[in-house]
N, C-alpha and C positions, 0 to 999 in steps of 0.2 A: 711256796706252791707255784707250780708252773702255770702260766696263763694259757687257757685254751679258748681262743676266740672263734666264733663263727660269725659269718656276715649277718645272719639274721638277728644276732644279739645287739647289733649296733644301730643307733638311731639315724645314722647316715649310711647311705650305700657306699661301698668301697668303690673308688674310682682310680683313674690313672694319675690323679693329681699328686705330685710330689713337690719337692722344693729345690731351691738352689741357693747358692751362697753369693752374697755380695763380696766383692773383693776389689783390689786395685793394686796397680804397680807401686803406689805410694808405700806399701809395706814391703815391697821386694828388696829395696835398698837396705832397710833395717834388717831384713832376714838374712841378706848376704853377709852381714857382719856376724850374725849368730850361727850361720850354717857350719862353719868350721868346728864349732863346739860339739856338733852332732856327729862328727866323724863321717863314716860312710852311710849313716842311717838315711839321710836325704836321698842319696843316689840309689840306695837299695829300694826305697819306697817308689821312686820314679821308675825304676826298672820293673817293679812288680805291679804297679797301679797306673793305668792310663787315666787321663783327665775324664775320658768318657765313662770309665768304670765308676768314678766318684760322682760326677755331676748327674749321671742318669739315675742315681739313687734319690735325687731331690727334684729333678724336673724331667718331664717326658720329652726326650729328644727325637727329632725327625731328620732324615737325611736331606741335605741341601747342597748338592754338588760334592765338593771334597770335604765340606764341613757338615756339622749338625746344627740344628737351630731349635729354639723353644721360646715360649713366652718368658720374658725376663722375671726372675723371682724377686727383683729388687725394686720394681715399680710396676704399677698397674698398666697394662696395655692390652689392646684388642688383637693386634697382629704380632707374630713372633719377630723380635729384633735382637734376640740373644743368640750368639753364634759361638760354637765350640770347634776348635781346630784340633783334631786328633794328631796331626803331623807335628804341630809345634807345642802341643800340650797347653794351649792357652784358650781364653774365652774373651768375648767382648760384647757389650750391649750397645747398639746404636741409638737406643732410646734414652738411656740415662748415663751412657759413657763409662760405665764401670768395666773393668777388665783385669786380667791377671792370669795366674797359673793355678794349679791344683791346691797349693798351700794357701795362697791368699784367698781362694774361694772358700776353703774350709774355715779359715780365720773369721771371715765375715758372716758366713751362714750359721756358724755355731757360736759366734760372739766370743772368740778365743784369741789369745796371743799366739805368736808363732809356735812356741813350745807346746801349747795346748793342741794346736792343729797337727803338729808333729806327732803327738801322742795318739790322736784319733786316727791319723793315716797309718801310723806304724801298726796299730791294732788291726786295721783293715788289711794291711799287707802282710801281717805275721812277721814283723821285723822288730827286733829288740832295739830300744833307743839307748844309745851310748853317747854321753857327753864327754868330750875330751879335747884338750888343746895342750900340746907339748907334754903329754903324759900326765897332766894335772887337771883335776876337775875344777871348773870355774863356775860360780853361781852368781846370778844377778840378784837384786834385792827382792824381786817378785818370786824368784825361785826359792829364796830363803824363806819367804813367808809361806809358800806352798808346803815346804818341808816342815815348818813349824806347825802348820795346821794338821798335817798328817801325823806328826808326833803327838799332838794334843788328842787327836782322834784315837790313836792306839792306846794312849794313857787312859782315856775315858772308857774305852771298850774293856780294858783289863780290870776296871774297877766296878763293872756292873755286878751288883751283888744279888743274893737270893731274894731280898725284899723287892728290889726293882724288877727282877724277873717275874716274881709272883704278881706284881701289879700289872705288868704288860700282859701276862697270861690271862689275868682276869678281864682285861680289855679285849681279849680275843686275838692277841698278837702271838704268832707261833715263834718258836726258837729260831727256825730257819729264816724267818723274816727279820728278826732281831739281828741275826748274823749278816744277812745280805745288806741291810741298810746301816749296819755298823753302829747300832745304838749303844750308848755308854752311860756312865754315871759320874757326876761331879759331886764329891762328898762335901762335908761341912767344914773341912779344914780351911785355914786362912790362906795358905799359899802352897798347897800341895802341887798344883800344876806349875806354878812359878818355879818352885824348887826343882821339879822334874825337867823343865825346859832349860833352866840354868845349867843343870848337869849335862844337858845336850849341847851346851855352848851357844845358846840363843841369848841375845842381849835383851835388856828391858825395853829398849826402843823397839825392837822387832816384835816383842810381845804386845806392846801398845799398838803398833801398826797393824797387827793381826786381829786386834780387838778381843783378846782373851784375858786381859787383866784390867784392873781399875785401881785407883788410889783410895786408900781408906785411912782411918785415923792412926793405924799402925804401919802405914807405908803401903807399898804395892801389894795387891792381893788378887786372888782368882776372881774373875768377873762372874763366872758361873759356879754357884755353890748350892748344894741340896737340890740337884736337878737331874732328871733323865735327859741325856744329851742326844739330839738328832743332828748329825752332820749334814750340812747343805753343800752340795757339789755343783761345780760348773758343768758345762756341756760335755767336757772331756772326762768327767768323773773325779776331778781334783777337788778336795774339800776347800771351801772358801769361807765358810761361816758355820755358825751353830744356832740351833733353837733349843732352849732348855725348858723342860716342863717341870715345875716345882714338885718335889717329892722328898719325903723324909720327915722323921719326927722332929728334927732340929730346925726345919725350915721355919723362918719367922712368919707369923700369920699375915703380915702386911705385904709379903712378897708377891709380885705379880705372878699370875698362873703360868704365863709363858714369857721368857726373856730371849730376845734375839740379838745376834751380833750387831754391833753398830756398823755404819758405813766405813769401809776400809778400802785400800787399794785393790783388794781381791773381791770384796763383797759389796754389791750394789743391789739392795733388795727390790728395787723397782725393775731390775732386769733379770732377776733369778727366780726360777720356779722350783720348789722343792720336788725332787724326784724326776726332773726333766731328763737327766742323763740316763736314767733307767727306762723312761717312758718313750723316748723319741722314736725308737725303732717300731714299737707297737703303734704309736701315733701315725707314723708314716704308712705302716702296713695296712691299717684299718681306716686311714683317712679321717681320723677323728681324735680330738683331745677331750679329756674329761677333767674339769676343774673342781677340786674340793677345797675345803677351807683350812684344814689342819693336818699336821703330820700323822696323827693316828687315823684320820679318815683316809689318808693316802695309803698307809700300810694295810689297812683293812680292805681297801679297794683292790690293791694289787693281789692280796691273798684270795680275794673272791673272783679273780680272773680278769680284772679290769686293769691291766698293766699299762694302759694308755693314760692313767690318771696322773695329774700333777697338782701341786698345792701351793697356796700363797704362803709367804713367810713374813708375817707381821706388817703387811702393807696391803693397800687396795690393789686390784687388778689395774695395771697401767697400760698406756699405749705401747710401751716397750715390751711388756708381757705379750700383748696382742701380736706385735711384730715377731716375737720369738715363736709363738705358736704358728703363725701364718707361714713361717719358713718350712714348716712340716706339713700343715694341713689347713684347709679353709674352714674346717668345721669344729665348733666348740660346744660342748654340753656343760652347762653350769649345774653343779649339784652342791650348793651351799646350804648352810643350816636353815631349818624351816622356821626359826624364830624371827622376830621383827628385825633384829640386826642383820641376820643372814639374808633376809629378803631384800633389805636395803643394799647390802653388799652385792647381791646378785644383780640388782638394778644398775648399780654403778659399773660393775664388771661388764654387763651386757652392752652398755653404751660405749665403753672403751673398745670392746670387741667389735661392735658394729662399725664404729668409726675406723677401726683398723681393717675393715674389709672382710671380717669373719662372718660366717653363717652361725647364728646363735640359737641354741635350744636350751630349755630349762627342764631339769628333772625335778619333779615335785615330790618332796619327802613328807612322810607323816609328821604332823605338828609335834614338836618337842623332841624329835630324833634327828641326830646328825648321821652321816653315812656309817660311821663306825658303830654307833649304837644300833642302827637299823640292821646291820649285818649280824651283830652279836645277838640281838633279841629276836629277830624274825628270819634270819638266815640270808645267805648270799642270793637266793632266788628272788627274795623281795627287793633286794638292792638292784639286781639285774633288771627286774621288771620296771623299777622306777626309771632307770636309764633308758631302757628300750622304749618306754612310753613318753620320753621327753618330747616336749612340744616347742615349736618355734616361739621365740620370745614374744612376738606380737600376739599370737594365739594364746599363749600362757597368760599374758597380761589381760587380754579380753575375758578369758575364763574367770580369772580371779575377780576382776571388777564386776563382771556380770553376776557372779555368785553373791556379791556383797551389795549390789545396787539396790537402793531403796525405791527408785523410780526410774522411768525412762530418761527423764531430764537429768537426774543425778548420774546415770550411766554416760549420757552424752558429755556432760561437763568433765567427768573423770577421763573419758577417752581423749577428749581434746587436750586436757592438761597433762595426762600421764602417758598415753600411748603414742600420740602423734610425734612427740620429740624423739622417741625411739625409732619410729618409722622414718623420720627425717634423716636418721643416721644410716639407714639401709642404702648400700651403694647400688645394688642391682636394680635397674629400672623395671625389669620383669617382676622380680620379687615384690617391689614396692607397689606395682599395679595390682598384684594378687592380694596384697594386704589391704589396699584401698577397697577392693571389691568385698573382702570379708568384713571390714569395718562397716561399710555401707549396708551390707546385709543385716548385720546385728543391730544397727541403729535404726534400720528402716528408712534410710535416706538415700539420695542419689550418690553415685560415685563422684559426680562433678562437685557436689557439696563437700565431700571428704577431701578431694584434691585441692579445692579452693582453701579449705582450712589448713591443709598441710603446707601450702605455699606461704602461709603467714608465720610458720614456725621457723625461728632462726636455725640455720643449719651450720655445721662445722665444715669449713672448706676442706675438700678432699684432695686438693692438689692436682697434679698432672695425671690425667687418665690415659696416658699412653702416648701423648704427642712427643715426637722426637725433637731433640734439641737441634736448632738450625744455626745458631750463632757460632761463629768460629773464634777460637782463642785469638786474642789480640797479638799482632806482631808476626803472624805466620805468613809464609809466601802465598801468592794467589792460588785460588782453588784449583785451576787447571794444572798448575805446576805440582800441586800436591797429588792430583790424580796420577800424573805421569810418574812421580816418585813412588807412589803406592804400587804401581805395576812392577817397578824395579825391586822393591822390598819383597813383594809377593813371589816374584819369579826366583829371587835368590833363596827363598825359603823352601822351594820345591825340590824334591829329589832329582827330578829331570825337568829343567826349565824349557819352555817352548821357545823363548826368545834367546838370541845371542846376547847374554848378559853384558859382556864387556863392551860390545858395540853399542848396545842400548844405553849403558851408563855414560859412555863417551858422548853419544849424540844428545843425551839428556842435558849434560853439562853445557854443550854448545847451544842447546835450545833455550835454556833458562838463564844461562850465564853462570860463571864460577861462583860469584858471591851468593846467588840464590841457592845454588846446589849445596854450598857449605851450610847455609841456614837450614835447609832440609835435612842434611846429614846430622845436624846438631839437635834435631828433635828428640825429646825424651822417649824412652822405650815404650811407655804407655801410648804415646801418640803414634809411634811407628807401628805398633801392633794394631792399633785402630785402622791405620792405613792399609795394612796387609789384609785385614778382614774386609775392608771396603773394596779393595781390588778384586778379591775373590768373589765378593758379592756381585760386583758389576761386570767382571770379565770372565768369571770362572766357567761359564757355559758358552762363551763366545767361540764360534768356529772360524772367526777371522781376527784373532788377537793381533797378529803381526800387522795387518792392515790398519786396525784401529789404533794400535800403538804408534805406527808410522804417522798416521793422520794427526794424532795428538801432538807428537813432537813437531810436526810441520807448523801446526797452528801456534804452538809456543814460540817457535823460532820466528815466525812472522810477527807475533806480538812483540817479541824482544827487539827485533830489527826496527819495527815501527816506532817503539819507544825511543830507541837510540837515534833514529832519524829525526824525530821531533826535538830531541835534546840537541842534536848537531845543528838543526835549522835555527833553533833559538840562539845557540852560540854564534852561528854565522851572522845573524841579524845584529847581535850585540857588537861583534867585531866590526861590522860595516858601519854601525852608528858611531863607533869610536874612531873610524878611519884606519884601522889596523889591517892593512892589506895582507900582510904575511899570515896573520892568524886566520883571517877570513879565507885565505886560500886553502889552509889546512882543513878548515871545517867544510869548505866547498867540496874538497876531495872525499871527505868522509861521507857527505851527503850523496855524492854521485855513486860511491861504492855501495852504500846501503840501498839506494834506489835500484841499482842493478840487481842486487841479490834478491830484493823483494819481488822484482819483476820475474826473475828466474823461478822463484818459488810459485808465483802465480801461474806461470806457464805449466809447471809440473802438476799443479793442483787441477 
């Protein structure tokens, strides 16, 4: 069923908030090794997609001279320090020093490897991915595991029988949803999948690495048996793991209801949310994510029009999950089961989400019903109403405690012990003050008393709130020399340079010295791109660039000559102390020459 969202259905107002991707040039070198395998695909993508096309889908960019800027998606900051260069196809953040190109950006923001980013960008660009080298297809170990998981998924899908279909239909899951989410069936055979994968030329080691087999008393066997299979995909839509729901007459009674893939090179349950690959566009469009507990809850939610829903897969909601959501939106609605375990899970998830900088609301479900049951028994309107009426986590907790409070004193103790730790996790000072006011009103105490109690609650350190890094990497040339070199790099990258580049480069070498210039030229590309952005930021709007550059070179030359004069004077003194008149004469000549040059520069200045 196609999702039909309206803004008034959402508990959060739609805003311009989007996301961006962390990246870095540390992945560029690795990618360059892999790029030849993709033939012309990389170049076709670059020809069809600009970095602005991609980044603007995640962050709101605004013009800043020749570049665009935004608040960095990789660290909390108050003022924009994240810059994108359309000309060079790169980005850099002056706050946290991340930078890269469109591929490394997608790798980090989506949590993918290069091939995953290539797949995402190829789909955006409408380009077919073709891997080739020397006419032969080559695959690394991870790609083999992805292919194995895809083969296992196809196998399970082909085995989904009438009984499993009937069960899913009874739970309200439509055939179209079964097909879209590629649900399958693992039968009761000992090694049906093993035999199938062996026929596909996959090794036992690869099967163990992918987490689809286990060792039994009769040797290697299928890990998932007598289960309806839910494939779990990464952000690019590649299957990385499975969740299997026990089903079938031959299933042993002691079998766990759900069985999930173990940790593998592809599957890390603390970083993967079920359905994220299908939900991310809707999350971005509506500026809100909806967290449910299980696979059937997610499928029912998507059918009911809430295609921004994601689900946990056999683990609690983690800080990594919060970071994954925050790349798309600042807003999260928790809609976990209404039983005691579900409420505790909602509490843990809320704290992780708050500490991750998310705004958290809770959809209160009728007791004894999970989202899938609510939709099946009372209809999708009842589910939509629960989500629309979701309350901020602090208000939700106050309502629950107030409804169960035996006395005013009992409510006060519960608020201090239960609510204030959540409030301590709220990052926004404005939101925190609003909550303090609400708590004070409900308890009938002063806001000062609530604030004083809040100060005694241990808080989780939130890290850098946007301060820029000021320390320089060890061993680099002096700052002014880097400024001058940054102008050279920037001007070289422009279609039409304002400076005479050859003359400027020659004078820069004279001003800083040959050795210093070699050190600057040896800087890694990540640092060079940072310098380009720095020059654009500092001099991009200057109407007197030539004069400023000239003055900078003159200062550098004076500093170099002054250093050399000090060194020559010290050498002269040592020669005189030794009584070496010949060497002293050489150093005296150098001192005189340097003094004359410094005086000439002073007259020009």
